[in-house]
LUMTI-671158 format. One line per 2 residues: number of its first residue (from 1); their letters; for each residue y, x, z negated of N, C-alpha, C. Coordinates in steps of 0.02 Angstrom, whole numbers. Example, Ala and Ser with C-alpha at 12.3 -4.5 7.8 and 13.67 -1.06 7.14 Angstrom:
1> AS> -284 660 -390 -225 615 -390 -165 660 -390 ~ -112 642 -354 -53 684 -357 2 645 -394
This chain:
1> XX> 6318 5579 -4281 6312 5518 -4320 6257 5526 -4372 ~ 6271 5501 -4432 6221 5511 -4485 6160 5466 -4472
3> XX> 6104 5487 -4501 6042 5451 -4489 6043 5381 -4522 ~ 6010 5334 -4491 6007 5266 -4517 5947 5262 -4565
5> XX> 5959 5246 -4629 5902 5241 -4675 5858 5180 -4658 ~ 5792 5190 -4662 5745 5136 -4647 5698 5126 -4706
7> XX> 5683 5064 -4722 5638 5046 -4777 5582 5004 -4748 ~ 5521 5019 -4767 5464 4977 -4745 5444 4934 -4805
9> XX> 5444 4868 -4794 5426 4821 -4846 5358 4792 -4830 ~ 5310 4803 -4874 5242 4780 -4860 5217 4744 -4922
11> XX> 5161 4710 -4915 5135 4675 -4974 5089 4619 -4953 ~ 5050 4595 -5002 5000 4543 -4987 5036 4479 -4965
13> XX> 4998 4436 -4932 5024 4371 -4914 5042 4334 -4978 ~ 5102 4304 -4977 5121 4265 -5036 5147 4306 -5095
15> XX> 5158 4371 -5084 5180 4413 -5141 5255 4410 -5152 ~ 5291 4378 -5106 5363 4370 -5116 5406 4416 -5073
17> XX> 5378 4442 -5019 5418 4486 -4975 5479 4450 -4948 ~ 5468 4388 -4926 5524 4350 -4896 5576 4334 -4948
19> XX> 5555 4317 -5008 5602 4303 -5063 5645 4365 -5076 ~ 5611 4422 -5079 5647 4485 -5092 5696 4499 -5035
21> XX> 5673 4489 -4973 5716 4502 -4916 5777 4457 -4916 ~ 5765 4392 -4930 5822 4345 -4929 5873 4365 -4981
23> XX> 5849 4387 -5039 5894 4408 -5092 5934 4470 -5070 ~ 5899 4518 -5040 5931 4579 -5017 5984 4563 -4964
25> XX> 5968 4515 -4920 6014 4497 -4866 6073 4457 -4891 ~ 6061 4415 -4941 6115 4369 -4962 6160 4399 -5016
27> XX> 6136 4451 -5051 6176 4480 -5104 6240 4510 -5075 ~ 6294 4499 -5110 6358 4523 -5085 6366 4598 -5101
29> XX> 6335 4639 -5060 6336 4711 -5074 6378 4748 -5023 ~ 6405 4711 -4975 6448 4744 -4926 6410 4785 -4875
31> XX> 6344 4784 -4878 6306 4823 -4829 6280 4776 -4775 ~ 6282 4800 -4714 6254 4760 -4660 6183 4787 -4646
33> XX> 6135 4742 -4650 6065 4763 -4645 6033 4732 -4583 ~ 5997 4773 -4547 5958 4748 -4491 5886 4740 -4514
35> XX> 5858 4681 -4505 5789 4668 -4526 5745 4664 -4464 ~ 5691 4701 -4464 5643 4695 -4410 5581 4660 -4438
37> XX> 5566 4602 -4411 5506 4566 -4431 5451 4589 -4385 ~ 5402 4624 -4413 5349 4650 -4370 5291 4601 -4370
39> XX> 5293 4556 -4321 5245 4500 -4322 5181 4516 -4282 ~ 5174 4578 -4261 5119 4594 -4218 5051 4580 -4251
41> XX> 5009 4544 -4216 4940 4534 -4239 4933 4481 -4293 ~ 4987 4451 -4314 4982 4401 -4366 4969 4333 -4335
43> XX> 4917 4299 -4356 4905 4232 -4330 4949 4184 -4368 ~ 5009 4179 -4345 5059 4142 -4382 5094 4095 -4333
45> XX> 5086 4030 -4345 5115 3981 -4299 5191 3990 -4294 ~ 5221 4007 -4350 5294 4013 -4351 5320 4069 -4306
47> XX> 5277 4117 -4292 5301 4174 -4253 5325 4151 -4184 ~ 5296 4098 -4158 5318 4073 -4092 5388 4043 -4097
49> XX> 5404 4014 -4154 5470 3985 -4163 5521 4041 -4174 ~ 5500 4094 -4210 5546 4148 -4226 5570 4185 -4164
51> XX> 5525 4195 -4117 5545 4231 -4056 5575 4181 -4008 ~ 5639 4190 -3992 5670 4143 -3946 5645 4156 -3875
53> XX> 5656 4109 -3831 5631 4115 -3762 5668 4168 -3723 ~ 5729 4184 -3744 5769 4233 -3706 5742 4303 -3719
55> XX> 5766 4350 -3680 5747 4420 -3689 5775 4447 -3754 ~ 5833 4420 -3773 5867 4445 -3833 5831 4419 -3895
57> XX> 5805 4465 -3935 5768 4443 -3994 5808 4456 -4058 ~ 5872 4471 -4050 5912 4488 -4109 5955 4428 -4128
59> XX> 5950 4407 -4191 5987 4349 -4215 6038 4374 -4266 ~ 6101 4356 -4255 6153 4374 -4303 6151 4325 -4361
61> XX> 6160 4349 -4422 6160 4305 -4479 6231 4297 -4505 ~ 6242 4245 -4545 6310 4227 -4564 6347 4282 -4601
63> XX> 6310 4323 -4640 6345 4374 -4679 6349 4441 -4642 ~ 6337 4438 -4577 6343 4500 -4537 6279 4539 -4531
65> XX> 6227 4520 -4570 6163 4554 -4562 6131 4529 -4497 ~ 6083 4566 -4473 6050 4545 -4412 5975 4543 -4421
67> XX> 5942 4500 -4384 5870 4494 -4390 5839 4500 -4321 ~ 5785 4536 -4317 5755 4550 -4252 5680 4542 -4259
69> XX> 5650 4498 -4219 5578 4487 -4224 5543 4523 -4167 ~ 5494 4564 -4183 5458 4599 -4129 5385 4582 -4132
71> XX> 5353 4585 -4075 5282 4571 -4072 5242 4635 -4069 ~ 5265 4683 -4031 5222 4741 -4020 5257 4807 -4031
73> XX> 5310 4819 -3992 5334 4887 -3989 5390 4901 -4040 ~ 5369 4926 -4097 5418 4943 -4150 5466 4997 -4126
75> XX> 5439 5047 -4091 5482 5101 -4067 5536 5074 -4022 ~ 5516 5029 -3978 5565 4999 -3931 5621 4964 -3969
77> XX> 5602 4926 -4020 5651 4888 -4060 5697 4936 -4097 ~ 5669 4989 -4126 5710 5038 -4163 5758 5075 -4116
79> XX> 5732 5094 -4057 5775 5129 -4008 5832 5084 -3986 ~ 5814 5020 -3974 5862 4970 -3951 5917 4961 -4003
81> XX> 5897 4954 -4066 5946 4944 -4119 5992 5006 -4126 ~ 5962 5066 -4124 6001 5127 -4131 6052 5133 -4074
83> XX> 6030 5115 -4013 6074 5119 -3954 6132 5071 -3962 ~ 6116 5010 -3985 6170 4959 -3993 6218 4980 -4048
85> XX> 6192 5015 -4099 6236 5040 -4152 6282 5095 -4125 ~ 6252 5139 -4085 6292 5194 -4056 6349 5168 -4012
87> XX> 6334 5117 -3972 6385 5091 -3926 6434 5043 -3960 ~ 6418 5027 -4024 6463 4982 -4060 6450 4908 -4048
89> XX> 6396 4894 -4009 6379 4824 -3995 6355 4789 -4059 ~ 6319 4826 -4102 6297 4799 -4166 6322 4844 -4222
91> XX> 6339 4814 -4278 6361 4853 -4335 6311 4842 -4392 ~ 6278 4894 -4415 6233 4888 -4473 6226 4956 -4506
93> XX> 6209 4955 -4570 6205 5016 -4610 6134 5042 -4618 ~ 6085 4997 -4618 6016 5017 -4631 5968 4967 -4600
95> XX> 5905 4987 -4598 5854 4944 -4568 5799 4931 -4620 ~ 5776 4869 -4623 5717 4852 -4663 5664 4824 -4616
97> XX> 5604 4853 -4618 5550 4828 -4576 5502 4791 -4621 ~ 5495 4726 -4608 5447 4687 -4648 5382 4683 -4609
99> XX> 5329 4710 -4637 5265 4708 -4602 5229 4643 -4620 ~ 5181 4625 -4579 5142 4565 -4593 5099 4578 -4655
101> XX> 5076 4523 -4685 5040 4528 -4749 4979 4573 -4749 ~ 4947 4580 -4692 4886 4621 -4692 4894 4685 -4651
103> XX> 4956 4703 -4638 4967 4762 -4596 4954 4827 -4634 ~ 4934 4878 -4598 4928 4945 -4625 4996 4979 -4613
105> XX> 5031 4998 -4667 5097 5028 -4656 5095 5097 -4624 ~ 5035 5128 -4622 5029 5196 -4595 5060 5206 -4527
107> XX> 5037 5169 -4476 5065 5179 -4409 5140 5165 -4405 ~ 5163 5117 -4447 5235 5103 -4448 5272 5165 -4473
109> XX> 5247 5195 -4527 5278 5255 -4555 5275 5313 -4505 ~ 5218 5319 -4471 5209 5375 -4423 5259 5372 -4366
111> XX> 5279 5311 -4348 5328 5302 -4293 5390 5346 -4305 ~ 5409 5353 -4368 5471 5390 -4384 5463 5465 -4376
113> XX> 5400 5488 -4371 5389 5560 -4363 5367 5578 -4293 ~ 5332 5532 -4259 5301 5548 -4196 5350 5546 -4138
115> XX> 5399 5503 -4144 5444 5492 -4088 5510 5530 -4100 ~ 5523 5579 -4059 5583 5621 -4070 5647 5581 -4071
117> XX> 5650 5532 -4025 5710 5492 -4020 5722 5452 -4085 ~ 5667 5425 -4113 5672 5387 -4176 5691 5435 -4233
119> XX> 5658 5494 -4234 5671 5543 -4287 5743 5567 -4286 ~ 5774 5567 -4227 5844 5589 -4222 5893 5535 -4244
121> XX> 5870 5473 -4248 5915 5418 -4266 5904 5392 -4337 ~ 5841 5397 -4361 5824 5364 -4424 5797 5413 -4476
123> XX> 5807 5393 -4539 5777 5429 -4596 5733 5377 -4631 ~ 5668 5391 -4633 5624 5344 -4669 5635 5354 -4744
125> XX> 5662 5302 -4776 5680 5309 -4846 5619 5298 -4891 ~ 5585 5241 -4884 5527 5230 -4927 5485 5171 -4904
127> XX> 5425 5168 -4930 5381 5110 -4920 5378 5073 -4986 ~ 5398 5009 -4984 5396 4967 -5044 5337 4918 -5036
129> XX> 5295 4914 -5087 5239 4868 -5085 5246 4815 -5139 ~ 5242 4752 -5118 5243 4697 -5167 5172 4675 -5182
131> XX> 5157 4668 -5246 5091 4648 -5269 5098 4583 -5309 ~ 5058 4534 -5291 5060 4468 -5324 5012 4471 -5385
133> XX> 5041 4470 -5445 5000 4479 -5506 4946 4426 -5513 ~ 4962 4365 -5490 4915 4309 -5499 4852 4318 -5456
135> XX> 4861 4343 -5395 4804 4347 -5349 4783 4419 -5335 ~ 4814 4467 -5370 4802 4538 -5354 4729 4558 -5361
137> XX> 4698 4538 -5416 4629 4560 -5428 4584 4541 -5370 ~ 4588 4478 -5350 4546 4454 -5294 4564 4491 -5230
139> XX> 4629 4497 -5216 4650 4528 -5153 4629 4602 -5151 ~ 4637 4636 -5208 4618 4707 -5210 4543 4715 -5203
141> XX> 4505 4668 -5232 4432 4672 -5227 4408 4659 -5157 ~ 4439 4609 -5124 4413 4584 -5060 4442 4617 -4999
143> XX> 4504 4641 -5003 4537 4664 -4942 4556 4737 -4947 ~ 4527 4776 -4903 4546 4847 -4902 4619 4855 -4882
145> XX> 4644 4811 -4840 4714 4816 -4818 4760 4814 -4879 ~ 4743 4771 -4927 4784 4766 -4988 4782 4832 -5027
147> XX> 4723 4862 -5030 4716 4925 -5067 4754 4981 -5030 ~ 4752 4980 -4964 4789 5030 -4925 4864 5025 -4938
149> XX> 4888 4963 -4941 4960 4953 -4952 4982 4984 -5018 ~ 4938 4979 -5068 4954 5009 -5133 4954 5085 -5126
151> XX> 4905 5112 -5091 4901 5185 -5081 4961 5214 -5046 ~ 4991 5176 -5001 5048 5200 -4962 5114 5198 -4999
153> XX> 5117 5158 -5052 5182 5141 -5082 5219 5201 -5112 ~ 5285 5199 -5105 5329 5244 -5143 5354 5208 -5205
155> XX> 5355 5141 -5201 5378 5100 -5256 5337 5035 -5254 ~ 5311 5014 -5312 5272 4952 -5315 5311 4901 -5356
157> XX> 5321 4842 -5327 5350 4786 -5364 5295 4735 -5377 ~ 5287 4714 -5439 5235 4665 -5456 5269 4598 -5469
159> XX> 5252 4548 -5429 5283 4482 -5436 5235 4435 -5473 ~ 5262 4379 -5496 5223 4326 -5529 5190 4348 -5595
161> XX> 5218 4398 -5628 5188 4421 -5691 5193 4367 -5745 ~ 5241 4322 -5738 5250 4269 -5788 5193 4217 -5784
163> XX> 5154 4220 -5730 5100 4171 -5722 5033 4196 -5749 ~ 5031 4258 -5772 4967 4284 -5799 4977 4315 -5868
165> XX> 4923 4322 -5904 4926 4349 -5973 4947 4422 -5972 ~ 4985 4444 -6023 5008 4514 -6026 4951 4564 -6019
167> XX> 4894 4550 -6048 4837 4597 -6044 4815 4606 -5972 ~ 4820 4551 -5934 4799 4553 -5863 4848 4596 -5823
169> XX> 4912 4588 -5837 4964 4628 -5803 4952 4702 -5820 ~ 4939 4715 -5884 4927 4782 -5908 4867 4814 -5871
171> XX> 4814 4776 -5865 4754 4802 -5831 4768 4814 -5757 ~ 4807 4769 -5726 4825 4776 -5655 4866 4840 -5645
173> XX> 4915 4851 -5689 4958 4910 -5682 4917 4974 -5690 ~ 4869 4972 -5736 4826 5030 -5746 4784 5043 -5684
175> XX> 4758 4990 -5655 4717 4996 -5595 4759 5024 -5536 ~ 4819 4998 -5529 4863 5022 -5474 4881 5095 -5485
177> XX> 4889 5115 -5547 4907 5184 -5564 4851 5232 -5544 ~ 4788 5209 -5550 4732 5251 -5529 4731 5259 -5453
179> XX> 4751 5205 -5418 4751 5207 -5346 4809 5249 -5320 ~ 4866 5243 -5354 4926 5278 -5331 4968 5300 -5390
181> XX> 4958 5362 -5415 4996 5383 -5475 5067 5402 -5460 ~ 5086 5408 -5396 5154 5432 -5383 5205 5377 -5371
183> XX> 5182 5314 -5367 5230 5259 -5356 5249 5226 -5422 ~ 5313 5226 -5440 5333 5189 -5500 5319 5114 -5491
185> XX> 5301 5081 -5545 5287 5009 -5542 5339 4971 -5581 ~ 5357 4912 -5555 5407 4871 -5590 5389 4797 -5581
187> XX> 5386 4761 -5637 5375 4689 -5633 5441 4656 -5612 ~ 5438 4611 -5563 5499 4577 -5539 5488 4502 -5542
189> XX> 5542 4466 -5555 5538 4392 -5558 5573 4362 -5498 ~ 5535 4323 -5460 5563 4287 -5403 5604 4333 -5357
191> XX> 5580 4392 -5347 5614 4437 -5301 5680 4463 -5327 ~ 5693 4456 -5392 5757 4479 -5419 5753 4553 -5434
193> XX> 5776 4591 -5387 5775 4664 -5394 5845 4689 -5376 ~ 5872 4734 -5415 5938 4759 -5396 5931 4806 -5336
195> XX> 5982 4806 -5295 5976 4845 -5233 5965 4919 -5245 ~ 5989 4943 -5302 5979 5014 -5318 5905 5030 -5324
197> XX> 5864 4979 -5338 5792 4991 -5345 5755 4983 -5279 ~ 5792 4961 -5227 5760 4947 -5163 5779 5000 -5111
199> XX> 5842 5021 -5112 5866 5066 -5060 5882 5136 -5087 ~ 5883 5183 -5040 5899 5253 -5055 5855 5281 -5110
201> XX> 5790 5266 -5105 5742 5292 -5155 5720 5362 -5136 ~ 5729 5379 -5073 5711 5447 -5049 5637 5462 -5061
203> XX> 5595 5412 -5057 5524 5421 -5069 5491 5466 -5018 ~ 5521 5468 -4957 5491 5507 -4904 5524 5574 -4895
205> XX> 5579 5585 -4931 5612 5649 -4922 5570 5704 -4951 ~ 5570 5760 -4917 5536 5819 -4945 5584 5849 -4995
207> XX> 5568 5841 -5059 5610 5873 -5108 5566 5906 -5159 ~ 5597 5945 -5203 5557 5988 -5247 5530 5950 -5307
209> XX> 5546 5886 -5311 5522 5847 -5369 5462 5808 -5347 ~ 5405 5824 -5375 5345 5787 -5356 5334 5732 -5407
211> XX> 5342 5670 -5384 5340 5614 -5431 5269 5591 -5446 ~ 5237 5627 -5490 5175 5601 -5517 5191 5587 -5590
213> XX> 5174 5528 -5612 5190 5509 -5680 5158 5560 -5729 ~ 5198 5599 -5766 5170 5651 -5808 5125 5622 -5863
215> XX> 5142 5563 -5887 5100 5532 -5940 5032 5515 -5913 ~ 5030 5497 -5850 4966 5479 -5819 4920 5541 -5819
217> XX> 4948 5597 -5801 4908 5659 -5799 4886 5678 -5870 ~ 4932 5670 -5917 4917 5689 -5986 4861 5645 -6013
219> XX> 4868 5579 -5997 4819 5530 -6021 4749 5547 -5996 ~ 4746 5572 -5934 4680 5584 -5905 4653 5654 -5921
221> XX> 4696 5695 -5950 4677 5766 -5957 4626 5777 -6012 ~ 4626 5735 -6064 4580 5749 -6119 4510 5726 -6101
223> XX> 4462 5764 -6124 4392 5745 -6111 4373 5690 -6160 ~ 4338 5640 -6136 4324 5584 -6180 4261 5595 -6223
225> XX> 4229 5652 -6214 4174 5668 -6259 4109 5634 -6241 ~ 4109 5595 -6188 4045 5567 -6165 4044 5569 -6090
227> XX> 3989 5590 -6063 3986 5597 -5990 3926 5558 -5964 ~ 3940 5511 -5920 3885 5471 -5893 3871 5493 -5822
229> XX> 3861 5556 -5813 3844 5580 -5746 3905 5587 -5701 ~ 3964 5569 -5726 4024 5578 -5685 4045 5651 -5688
231> XX> 4063 5677 -5631 4093 5744 -5632 4163 5734 -5659 ~ 4175 5762 -5718 4239 5747 -5749 4297 5788 -5721
233> XX> 4283 5830 -5673 4337 5858 -5634 4366 5923 -5659 ~ 4339 5953 -5711 4368 6017 -5731 4333 6072 -5692
235> XX> 4351 6077 -5628 4319 6123 -5582 4330 6196 -5605 ~ 4391 6209 -5625 4407 6276 -5649 4464 6268 -5698
237> XX> 4488 6323 -5725 4543 6316 -5773 4608 6301 -5737 ~ 4608 6312 -5671 4671 6306 -5635 4686 6235 -5614
239> XX> 4634 6199 -5591 4650 6134 -5563 4626 6079 -5609 ~ 4652 6020 -5597 4637 5965 -5643 4634 5901 -5603
241> XX> 4586 5861 -5617 4577 5799 -5581 4562 5745 -5632 ~ 4582 5683 -5618 4563 5632 -5666 4497 5601 -5645
243> XX> 4455 5589 -5694 4390 5558 -5681 4395 5483 -5685 ~ 4337 5451 -5686 4338 5378 -5687 4341 5349 -5757
245> XX> 4333 5392 -5808 4335 5366 -5876 4407 5354 -5897 ~ 4417 5307 -5942 4482 5303 -5973 4475 5265 -6038
247> XX> 4521 5276 -6083 4517 5238 -6146 4576 5191 -6150 ~ 4589 5159 -6095 4645 5113 -6092 4630 5051 -6133
249> XX> 4681 5023 -6167 4669 4966 -6211 4631 4908 -6177 ~ 4644 4897 -6111 4612 4840 -6079 4537 4848 -6074
251> XX> 4512 4908 -6087 4439 4918 -6084 4409 4928 -6154 ~ 4451 4924 -6204 4427 4941 -6271 4378 4889 -6299
253> XX> 4377 4830 -6269 4333 4779 -6297 4261 4787 -6272 ~ 4248 4839 -6233 4180 4850 -6210 4139 4879 -6267
255> XX> 4072 4869 -6263 4030 4897 -6316 4037 4972 -6321 ~ 4029 4998 -6382 4036 5070 -6392 3987 5108 -6349
257> XX> 4008 5166 -6326 3962 5209 -6288 3958 5192 -6215 ~ 3999 5143 -6192 3995 5125 -6122 4043 5167 -6079
259> XX> 4078 5211 -6112 4120 5257 -6073 4182 5224 -6045 ~ 4196 5161 -6064 4256 5127 -6040 4265 5134 -5966
261> XX> 4215 5117 -5928 4221 5123 -5855 4270 5072 -5829 ~ 4302 5090 -5773 4343 5039 -5740 4297 4986 -5713
263> XX> 4320 4926 -5714 4278 4872 -5689 4273 4876 -5613 ~ 4323 4904 -5581 4322 4907 -5508 4327 4980 -5487
265> XX> 4279 5002 -5449 4283 5070 -5424 4314 5065 -5354 ~ 4380 5062 -5353 4414 5052 -5289 4403 5110 -5241
267> XX> 4402 5093 -5176 4393 5147 -5127 4458 5186 -5116 ~ 4515 5155 -5132 4578 5192 -5129 4586 5226 -5197
269> XX> 4587 5292 -5195 4591 5331 -5257 4640 5388 -5247 ~ 4659 5416 -5304 4703 5474 -5300 4670 5531 -5340
271> XX> 4685 5591 -5320 4667 5647 -5363 4719 5702 -5356 ~ 4721 5744 -5406 4773 5794 -5410 4742 5863 -5411
273> XX> 4774 5911 -5377 4752 5981 -5380 4810 6020 -5410 ~ 4794 6062 -5459 4846 6104 -5489 4820 6175 -5495
275> XX> 4863 6223 -5483 4844 6292 -5494 4906 6335 -5507 ~ 4898 6387 -5548 4955 6432 -5557 4948 6495 -5513
277> XX> 4894 6499 -5475 4886 6555 -5428 4919 6537 -5362 ~ 4946 6586 -5327 4979 6570 -5263 4928 6555 -5208
279> XX> 4950 6516 -5159 4908 6502 -5100 4918 6557 -5048 ~ 4864 6572 -5012 4869 6614 -4953 4890 6567 -4895
281> XX> 4950 6578 -4866 4976 6529 -4818 4929 6515 -4758 ~ 4901 6568 -4729 4859 6559 -4670 4796 6519 -4687
283> XX> 4766 6537 -4744 4704 6501 -4764 4718 6428 -4779 ~ 4774 6416 -4813 4791 6347 -4831 4804 6306 -4768
285> XX> 4840 6335 -4722 4856 6299 -4660 4792 6282 -4621 ~ 4746 6330 -4618 4682 6317 -4584 4643 6261 -4618
287> XX> 4640 6264 -4684 4601 6215 -4722 4632 6145 -4715 ~ 4697 6141 -4726 4729 6075 -4722 4724 6047 -4651
289> XX> 4731 6090 -4602 4723 6069 -4532 4654 6040 -4520 ~ 4604 6073 -4549 4535 6050 -4540 4522 5983 -4574
291> XX> 4545 5975 -4637 4531 5912 -4672 4570 5854 -4642 ~ 4631 5868 -4619 4671 5815 -4588 4637 5793 -4522
293> XX> 4609 5841 -4488 4574 5827 -4426 4514 5780 -4438 ~ 4478 5793 -4492 4417 5755 -4506 4432 5690 -4543
295> XX> 4473 5696 -4596 4483 5638 -4641 4550 5603 -4632 ~ 4590 5626 -4583 4657 5598 -4573 4663 5522 -4578
297> XX> 4620 5485 -4542 4626 5412 -4545 4618 5384 -4615 ~ 4582 5420 -4659 4570 5396 -4727 4620 5425 -4776
299> XX> 4661 5472 -4754 4712 5502 -4798 4775 5460 -4791 ~ 4792 5424 -4844 4849 5380 -4839 4914 5419 -4850
301> XX> 4923 5446 -4910 4982 5486 -4924 4960 5548 -4962 ~ 4992 5604 -4948 4978 5664 -4986 5043 5704 -4989
303> XX> 5052 5737 -5045 5117 5768 -5058 5106 5826 -5106 ~ 5146 5877 -5101 5138 5933 -5148 5198 5979 -5151
305> XX> 5204 6013 -5208 5251 6068 -5215 5207 6130 -5224 ~ 5215 6179 -5180 5167 6235 -5176 5198 6302 -5193
307> XX> 5158 6342 -5226 5175 6411 -5242 5139 6454 -5189 ~ 5178 6480 -5141 5148 6517 -5085 5161 6592 -5090
309> XX> 5111 6630 -5074 5119 6703 -5073 5170 6720 -5019 ~ 5212 6768 -5034 5259 6792 -4982 5326 6756 -4981
311> XX> 5336 6707 -5024 5403 6676 -5026 5422 6662 -5099 ~ 5486 6670 -5113 5511 6656 -5180 5536 6584 -5184
313> XX> 5524 6546 -5131 5547 6476 -5132 5488 6429 -5136 ~ 5500 6371 -5164 5448 6320 -5167 5435 6296 -5096
315> XX> 5372 6281 -5082 5356 6251 -5017 5336 6179 -5032 ~ 5369 6132 -4997 5357 6062 -5009 5322 6033 -4949
317> XX> 5267 5998 -4961 5232 5971 -4903 5212 5899 -4917 ~ 5206 5860 -4863 5181 5792 -4871 5154 5768 -4804
319> XX> 5117 5713 -4807 5090 5687 -4745 5069 5614 -4751 ~ 5060 5584 -4694 5035 5516 -4686 4980 5520 -4633
321> XX> 4919 5500 -4650 4864 5505 -4603 4861 5576 -4573 ~ 4862 5581 -4506 4854 5648 -4475 4919 5687 -4470
323> XX> 4975 5656 -4488 5039 5690 -4480 5059 5725 -4545 ~ 5069 5790 -4539 5083 5830 -4599 5144 5873 -4585
325> XX> 5187 5880 -4635 5245 5923 -4626 5259 5963 -4689 ~ 5291 6021 -4681 5311 6059 -4741 5380 6088 -4731
327> XX> 5410 6105 -4786 5480 6127 -4787 5488 6179 -4842 ~ 5534 6225 -4832 5551 6271 -4887 5600 6236 -4933
329> XX> 5583 6235 -4997 5627 6204 -5046 5669 6256 -5081 ~ 5696 6239 -5139 5738 6287 -5176 5696 6345 -5203
331> XX> 5731 6398 -5223 5696 6456 -5251 5667 6438 -5320 ~ 5612 6470 -5338 5585 6462 -5405 5635 6492 -5455
333> XX> 5644 6459 -5510 5690 6484 -5561 5663 6547 -5593 ~ 5707 6589 -5619 5687 6653 -5649 5636 6642 -5705
335> XX> 5647 6590 -5745 5602 6577 -5802 5550 6523 -5787 ~ 5551 6498 -5726 5507 6442 -5709 5435 6467 -5697
337> XX> 5388 6431 -5726 5318 6448 -5714 5300 6426 -5644 ~ 5278 6474 -5603 5261 6456 -5534 5191 6425 -5531
339> XX> 5184 6374 -5492 5119 6342 -5485 5122 6290 -5431 ~ 5063 6267 -5410 5058 6215 -5359 5033 6151 -5390
341> XX> 5059 6096 -5365 5036 6031 -5387 5033 5986 -5325 ~ 4974 5959 -5311 4966 5917 -5252 4933 5852 -5272
343> XX> 4953 5798 -5240 4919 5734 -5252 4895 5707 -5184 ~ 4834 5683 -5183 4805 5654 -5123 4786 5582 -5138
345> XX> 4806 5536 -5095 4789 5466 -5103 4753 5445 -5039 ~ 4691 5421 -5046 4654 5404 -4986 4595 5360 -4999
347> XX> 4558 5345 -4946 4501 5301 -4950 4437 5343 -4953 ~ 4405 5341 -5011 4342 5377 -5020 4345 5449 -4994
349> XX> 4396 5484 -5012 4401 5555 -4991 4352 5596 -5033 ~ 4318 5645 -5003 4271 5687 -5041 4309 5737 -5084
351> XX> 4321 5716 -5145 4362 5755 -5191 4338 5827 -5197 ~ 4272 5836 -5205 4245 5903 -5215 4259 5950 -5156
353> XX> 4253 5923 -5095 4267 5964 -5036 4340 5987 -5036 ~ 4385 5940 -5053 4456 5957 -5054 4470 6009 -5108
355> XX> 4443 5997 -5169 4458 6042 -5225 4429 6112 -5214 ~ 4367 6115 -5191 4337 6180 -5178 4374 6216 -5123
357> XX> 4389 6179 -5070 4425 6208 -5013 4493 6235 -5033 ~ 4529 6197 -5073 4596 6219 -5095 4590 6280 -5140
359> XX> 4540 6278 -5184 4529 6336 -5229 4516 6400 -5189 ~ 4478 6392 -5133 4463 6450 -5091 4524 6475 -5052
361> XX> 4576 6435 -5049 4637 6456 -5015 4685 6495 -5060 ~ 4667 6499 -5125 4710 6535 -5173 4701 6610 -5165
363> XX> 4754 6647 -5179 4749 6720 -5180 4715 6740 -5245 ~ 4661 6777 -5240 4625 6795 -5301 4647 6863 -5326
């Protein structure tokens, strides 16, 4: 039986997750969707009403979709749903897990890798994060959970953009891009998103295409000609990192010579490592194993396409927190320039330690 695609829907309180879900469920797309409401830990009066008194927590909906509210054991609910699908008791094509407004999507994502039974039944398709444009600045400033959700995203939907000035939306998108350069962003109105933008995004698949916005890298690559004590990240000619400076229009109204600093130095940040030299596989494995061991809880998402010594194929790797996996991808093309490109998204990760360590793993 083919794997059941799963989507994790996360986002701040009031960002429109439920609106989006209702739309996805009610749209006449011919797909039967199972929704898991992950209410664990949420102080929500409604949660008592949602969970019926019976053991059966699965509610059939009029259009054939099903809804299942769980308090604690996500694995149990996923196993239960997969078993009922196998026996034909329930018919559904995919699963959407809606996390509570302040949940960390990390452990939810890890469930799909840690549990063999779940891994044999499901394919984690992507993490979608909804951001409320009206309240985003405050939420990102005040709540680390909100910043983590942005760091985890494969796709970011920004709601309520019609309620704020275009310059504010622009500044928000720029800020989100610094936190997570690999997630495409899209402004949505009242949860109106076509299903093609929600499902089968393959954000978690290991493939040879590393989605870092190329314009973002280009934009950050030029030196701004003024340095205010920031390490601008040109460690060597091989790798490249973006610094905290930018000349984005939303900062242009600052006095000259201020270096156009971001107003918020978010703890969730991303950085990129690039090199055209091959990696020594044993050294790289040791180094990544060590950093994941130490910084795993603060490493939200990391992904890379690697040029490894000893193989003519691309090596694709990615991870969530302490869980890391790699795969052999397609062969390098005859005329293709071989090189490695990695992106790390995390909370206050020591960029220099990572960059120096990775550089030392290269074959000299």
